[in-house]
Backbone as JSON, one array per atom type, in Angstrom:
{
  "sequence": "MQHMLSFFCAAAAGAAMALQGTFNTAAGKVIGYAENTLVVHVIGAAVIGLLLLFGVGRGDFSRLAQVPWYGYLGGVLSAVIIFGVIFAMDRLGVGSATAVIILFQIGAAFLIDCFGLFGAEKIPFAFSRLLGIALLVIGTKLVLR",
  "N": [[1.04, -0.86, 0.1], [1.67, 1.27, 0.99], [3.51, 1.56, -0.79], [1.98, 2.04, -3.48], [1.1, 4.32, -2.87], [3.66, 5.55, -2.44], [4.0, 5.99, -5.27], [1.85, 6.95, -6.61], [2.77, 9.71, -5.81], [4.61, 10.82, -6.48], [3.45, 10.07, -9.6], [1.93, 12.11, -9.59], [3.68, 14.4, -8.79], [5.33, 14.43, -10.92], [3.43, 15.05, -13.41], [2.41, 17.17, -12.12], [4.09, 18.69, -12.82], [5.07, 19.46, -15.09], [2.79, 20.36, -16.39], [3.04, 22.96, -14.25], [5.62, 24.07, -15.31], [3.9, 24.84, -18.11], [2.29, 26.58, -17.29], [4.0, 28.57, -15.94], [5.93, 29.27, -18.06], [3.92, 31.04, -19.46], [2.92, 33.01, -17.85], [5.59, 33.87, -17.82], [6.45, 35.02, -20.73], [5.29, 37.44, -20.41], [5.26, 39.02, -17.65], [7.97, 38.15, -17.45], [11.1, 36.62, -16.92], [13.3, 35.89, -14.77], [11.61, 37.27, -13.26], [9.02, 36.68, -12.5], [9.57, 34.3, -11.65], [10.33, 34.34, -8.72], [8.04, 35.39, -7.96], [6.85, 33.02, -8.13], [7.76, 32.18, -6.12], [7.3, 33.43, -3.95], [3.97, 32.69, -3.78], [4.37, 30.38, -3.42], [5.71, 30.59, -0.54], [3.99, 31.66, 1.08], [1.52, 29.91, 0.18], [2.96, 27.66, 2.03], [3.06, 28.35, 4.67], [1.02, 29.2, 4.96], [-0.64, 25.51, 5.29], [1.27, 25.38, 6.94], [0.41, 26.88, 9.35], [-2.13, 26.62, 10.36], [-1.38, 23.94, 10.41], [-0.26, 21.65, 9.99], [2.07, 20.57, 9.62], [4.56, 18.93, 11.04], [7.17, 19.33, 11.52], [10.57, 20.59, 13.19], [11.56, 23.24, 13.27], [13.04, 24.78, 15.64], [15.45, 22.29, 15.24], [16.86, 23.55, 12.97], [19.9, 24.36, 13.03], [21.25, 21.91, 12.45], [20.71, 21.18, 10.56], [22.62, 20.01, 7.62], [25.33, 21.86, 5.4], [24.37, 21.15, 2.57], [21.68, 21.37, 2.65], [20.55, 23.77, 2.82], [20.88, 24.4, 0.41], [18.33, 23.65, -1.1], [16.71, 26.06, -1.54], [17.91, 28.11, -3.57], [18.66, 25.87, -5.22], [16.04, 25.44, -5.91], [15.34, 27.75, -7.37], [16.92, 28.34, -9.69], [15.82, 25.75, -11.32], [12.99, 26.61, -11.59], [13.31, 28.99, -12.72], [15.18, 27.78, -14.8], [13.2, 25.92, -15.8], [11.24, 27.51, -17.08], [12.65, 29.13, -19.48], [14.09, 27.47, -20.74], [11.47, 25.93, -22.15], [9.35, 27.71, -22.85], [11.64, 28.31, -25.27], [11.87, 25.73, -26.44], [10.33, 24.64, -25.87], [6.67, 22.04, -24.25], [7.28, 19.53, -24.68], [10.07, 18.92, -25.37], [11.2, 20.52, -24.12], [11.18, 19.18, -21.67], [11.63, 16.66, -22.18], [14.83, 17.04, -21.68], [14.9, 18.01, -19.62], [14.36, 15.46, -17.75], [15.86, 13.23, -18.33], [18.61, 14.9, -17.45], [18.21, 15.02, -14.56], [17.08, 12.1, -13.87], [19.27, 11.74, -14.62], [21.65, 12.29, -12.48], [20.24, 12.19, -10.26], [21.12, 9.7, -10.55], [23.73, 9.49, -10.18], [23.57, 10.23, -7.75], [22.84, 8.59, -6.5], [24.33, 6.16, -6.61], [26.96, 6.92, -5.89], [25.64, 7.43, -2.84], [25.45, 9.92, -2.46], [25.2, 13.19, 0.08], [23.64, 12.15, 1.64], [22.5, 10.44, 0.55], [20.67, 7.44, 0.15], [23.66, 4.5, -0.11], [23.11, 3.5, -3.32], [23.95, 0.11, -4.63], [25.98, -0.32, -8.26], [24.26, -0.79, -11.63], [24.61, -2.06, -14.66], [23.0, -2.22, -15.96], [20.07, -0.01, -15.28], [22.41, 1.64, -16.24], [21.63, 0.91, -18.76], [19.82, 1.83, -19.15], [18.65, 4.6, -18.97], [20.55, 5.38, -21.06], [18.82, 4.4, -23.12], [17.35, 6.93, -22.7], [18.65, 8.99, -23.36], [17.94, 8.29, -26.62], [15.69, 8.58, -26.82], [15.55, 11.19, -25.53], [17.18, 12.36, -28.02], [14.63, 11.86, -29.66], [12.49, 13.16, -29.5], [14.18, 15.67, -29.63], [13.69, 16.08, -31.84]],
  "CA": [[0.18, 0.33, -0.34], [2.61, 2.57, 0.91], [4.79, 1.6, -1.89], [1.45, 2.32, -4.38], [0.74, 5.72, -2.25], [4.66, 6.54, -3.27], [4.14, 6.27, -6.98], [0.95, 7.71, -7.25], [2.45, 11.25, -5.66], [5.66, 10.79, -7.42], [2.87, 10.36, -10.7], [0.94, 13.05, -9.2], [4.17, 15.7, -8.93], [5.56, 14.79, -12.1], [2.31, 15.93, -14.07], [2.55, 18.84, -11.8], [6.01, 19.85, -12.2], [4.76, 19.86, -16.95], [1.87, 21.53, -15.79], [4.14, 23.86, -13.24], [6.13, 24.4, -16.36], [3.16, 25.65, -19.27], [1.73, 27.94, -16.15], [5.42, 29.4, -15.55], [6.28, 29.96, -19.23], [3.0, 31.66, -20.26], [3.13, 34.25, -16.93], [7.13, 34.64, -17.72], [6.54, 36.09, -20.87], [4.01, 38.45, -19.78], [6.12, 39.92, -16.65], [9.66, 38.48, -18.41], [11.26, 34.74, -16.21], [13.37, 36.02, -13.59], [10.29, 38.01, -12.06], [7.5, 35.5, -12.49], [10.25, 33.09, -10.26], [10.14, 35.15, -7.77], [6.14, 34.98, -8.1], [6.13, 31.62, -7.56], [8.08, 31.53, -4.36], [6.38, 34.62, -3.23], [3.0, 32.66, -4.28], [4.33, 28.59, -2.23], [6.08, 30.61, 0.61], [2.51, 31.41, 1.47], [0.85, 28.4, 1.09], [3.1, 26.3, 2.68], [2.87, 29.67, 5.42], [-0.45, 28.81, 5.67], [-0.31, 24.92, 5.52], [1.86, 25.71, 8.89], [-0.62, 27.66, 10.7], [-3.18, 24.94, 10.07], [-0.87, 23.07, 11.64], [-0.19, 20.6, 8.17], [4.1, 20.17, 9.42], [4.47, 17.63, 12.67], [8.74, 19.41, 11.53], [10.35, 20.96, 14.47], [12.88, 24.6, 13.46], [14.23, 24.44, 16.87], [17.06, 21.98, 14.51], [17.67, 23.89, 12.37], [21.07, 24.35, 12.9], [21.6, 20.92, 12.22], [20.68, 20.27, 8.83], [23.57, 20.19, 7.21], [25.29, 22.45, 4.7], [23.77, 21.02, 1.24], [20.99, 21.42, 2.61], [20.06, 24.98, 2.8], [21.28, 24.65, -1.62], [17.3, 23.54, -2.38], [16.11, 27.46, -2.22], [19.0, 27.99, -4.94], [18.79, 25.42, -6.42], [14.59, 25.71, -6.31], [14.97, 29.12, -8.19], [17.77, 27.68, -10.47], [15.03, 25.27, -11.12], [11.39, 28.06, -12.06], [13.74, 30.05, -14.32], [15.53, 27.26, -16.32], [12.34, 25.57, -17.33], [10.53, 28.74, -18.09], [13.56, 29.77, -20.45], [13.1, 26.26, -21.95], [9.74, 26.08, -22.79], [9.65, 29.0, -24.04], [12.45, 28.13, -26.28], [12.05, 24.48, -26.59], [8.47, 23.64, -26.36], [7.25, 21.36, -23.54], [7.8, 18.27, -23.8], [10.81, 18.87, -25.57], [12.09, 20.76, -22.13], [10.44, 18.07, -20.41], [12.73, 15.92, -21.85], [16.04, 17.16, -21.64], [15.0, 17.94, -17.78], [14.0, 14.03, -18.14], [17.09, 13.0, -19.1], [19.05, 15.55, -16.88], [17.5, 14.94, -13.51], [18.34, 10.49, -13.78], [21.21, 11.0, -14.69], [22.24, 13.41, -11.4], [20.37, 10.49, -9.59], [21.81, 7.97, -10.74], [25.05, 9.74, -9.47], [24.35, 10.2, -6.59], [23.02, 6.7, -6.02], [26.37, 5.19, -7.19], [28.47, 7.03, -5.11], [25.79, 7.68, -1.84], [26.22, 12.13, -1.93], [24.66, 13.97, 0.22], [23.15, 11.84, 3.14], [21.2, 8.81, 0.3], [21.4, 5.96, 0.58], [23.95, 3.92, -1.61], [22.33, 1.9, -4.82], [25.23, -0.12, -6.32], [26.24, 0.72, -10.32], [24.03, -2.16, -12.34], [24.44, -1.88, -15.95], [20.58, -2.55, -16.87], [20.44, 1.29, -14.8], [23.25, 2.5, -17.33], [20.64, 1.01, -19.98], [17.44, 2.99, -19.06], [20.02, 6.2, -19.39], [21.68, 5.17, -22.17], [17.83, 4.81, -23.71], [17.05, 8.01, -22.59], [19.21, 9.63, -24.19], [18.0, 7.96, -27.3], [14.54, 8.94, -26.67], [15.35, 12.54, -25.51], [17.26, 13.03, -29.63], [13.64, 11.78, -31.12], [11.49, 13.51, -29.4], [14.39, 16.57, -30.0], [13.88, 15.93, -33.5]],
  "C": [[0.74, 1.27, -0.32], [3.46, 3.28, -0.23], [3.98, 2.52, -3.34], [0.9, 3.63, -4.1], [2.39, 6.44, -3.1], [4.29, 6.26, -4.66], [3.33, 6.8, -6.92], [1.86, 9.59, -6.23], [3.47, 11.33, -6.23], [4.81, 10.86, -9.03], [2.81, 12.11, -10.18], [2.48, 14.52, -8.84], [4.82, 15.76, -10.55], [4.85, 15.46, -13.7], [2.44, 17.24, -13.83], [3.66, 19.72, -12.46], [5.31, 20.09, -14.44], [3.74, 20.93, -16.36], [2.47, 23.07, -15.15], [5.39, 24.84, -14.2], [5.45, 25.39, -17.24], [2.79, 26.69, -17.87], [2.53, 29.52, -16.51], [5.14, 30.34, -16.56], [5.5, 31.34, -19.57], [3.54, 33.11, -19.47], [4.14, 34.86, -17.15], [7.38, 35.54, -19.14], [6.04, 37.21, -21.2], [5.49, 39.8, -19.11], [7.23, 39.39, -16.58], [9.85, 36.98, -16.21], [12.03, 35.22, -15.15], [11.97, 36.7, -12.46], [9.39, 36.93, -11.67], [8.46, 34.42, -11.43], [10.03, 33.65, -9.47], [8.78, 35.45, -7.3], [5.96, 34.21, -7.76], [7.06, 30.83, -6.2], [7.51, 32.52, -3.9], [5.2, 33.15, -3.21], [3.44, 31.34, -3.07], [5.51, 29.84, -1.29], [4.79, 30.69, 1.3], [1.7, 30.27, 2.4], [0.93, 27.93, 1.65], [2.81, 27.19, 4.22], [1.5, 28.86, 5.86], [-0.39, 27.91, 5.86], [0.05, 24.57, 7.36], [0.42, 26.53, 9.57], [-1.92, 26.61, 10.7], [-2.57, 24.13, 10.74], [-0.87, 21.69, 10.8], [1.68, 19.77, 8.47], [4.14, 19.89, 10.59], [6.52, 18.0, 12.4], [8.84, 20.13, 13.23], [11.74, 22.25, 13.83], [13.17, 24.7, 14.32], [15.88, 23.26, 15.73], [17.59, 22.58, 14.3], [19.07, 24.05, 11.64], [21.35, 23.28, 12.81], [21.9, 20.69, 11.11], [21.72, 20.31, 7.88], [23.69, 21.04, 5.66], [24.33, 22.7, 3.88], [22.57, 21.67, 1.38], [19.49, 22.59, 2.67], [20.5, 25.05, 1.29], [19.77, 23.99, -2.23], [16.56, 25.0, -1.96], [16.95, 27.59, -3.54], [18.67, 27.28, -5.89], [17.03, 25.26, -7.2], [14.56, 27.24, -8.04], [15.99, 28.91, -9.61], [16.59, 27.37, -11.57], [13.8, 25.48, -12.18], [12.16, 28.55, -13.08], [14.08, 29.16, -15.25], [13.93, 26.83, -16.84], [11.2, 26.21, -18.03], [11.56, 29.47, -18.84], [13.62, 28.96, -21.09], [12.15, 26.1, -22.28], [9.28, 26.34, -23.11], [10.05, 28.99, -25.14], [12.44, 26.94, -27.23], [10.88, 23.49, -27.59], [8.0, 23.22, -25.11], [7.59, 20.02, -23.23], [9.11, 18.08, -24.25], [11.73, 19.6, -24.66], [11.74, 19.9, -21.23], [11.58, 17.12, -20.37], [14.05, 15.75, -21.76], [15.66, 17.35, -20.07], [15.5, 15.74, -17.16], [14.86, 13.72, -17.2], [18.12, 13.1, -17.26], [19.03, 15.23, -15.33], [17.02, 13.44, -12.97], [19.41, 11.18, -13.88], [22.03, 11.72, -13.43], [21.47, 12.05, -9.9], [21.1, 9.74, -9.63], [22.8, 7.86, -10.36], [25.53, 9.82, -7.66], [23.65, 9.21, -5.64], [23.93, 5.63, -5.44], [26.74, 5.92, -6.1], [27.38, 7.35, -3.46], [25.67, 9.35, -1.48], [24.32, 12.33, -1.0], [23.65, 13.25, 1.54], [22.1, 10.41, 1.79], [21.95, 8.04, 0.61], [21.65, 5.25, -0.69], [23.37, 3.46, -2.2], [23.69, 1.97, -5.43], [25.07, 0.11, -7.57], [25.86, -0.63, -10.62], [23.74, -1.38, -13.41], [23.26, -1.63, -17.04], [20.08, -0.81, -15.81], [21.11, 2.26, -16.2], [22.09, 1.88, -18.41], [20.15, 2.07, -20.17], [18.15, 4.57, -19.4], [20.21, 6.48, -20.53], [19.69, 5.08, -23.74], [17.48, 5.34, -23.73], [17.14, 8.61, -23.52], [18.96, 8.92, -25.93], [16.8, 8.96, -27.77], [14.14, 10.71, -26.92], [15.78, 13.19, -26.62], [16.11, 12.56, -30.22], [12.51, 12.52, -30.74], [12.4, 15.47, -29.32], [13.78, 17.07, -31.46], [12.03, 15.95, -33.87]]
}
């Protein structure tokens, strides 16, 4: 059951990412890419702030100092992601940009897994996973044509 819920959450996040990129690109064409990236983060912070006020979070801000240094880079990467998606989708189209994004996302994830980087559980190298990435490269090239 937990596996199915995790799969559903990942599927919903994937679909939401394609929609978000499309929506952000539409707004970015009107107000600018960097400006829209800021707007997206302000709205996102407000939504999460409201959820926390209503008791959705179960974390502990008193432990903030215990977060490893790289744990704070998520905000920086979030800005890079939003801006990059808007820029790429505007020029490549939603499908082509998403194909490239997925290819590099899985490639980076593969390296993180193989080396157990940033506290991630180390998952042994497997040629089948490398073959999967090679097929993604081929698929991405076909999508970009």
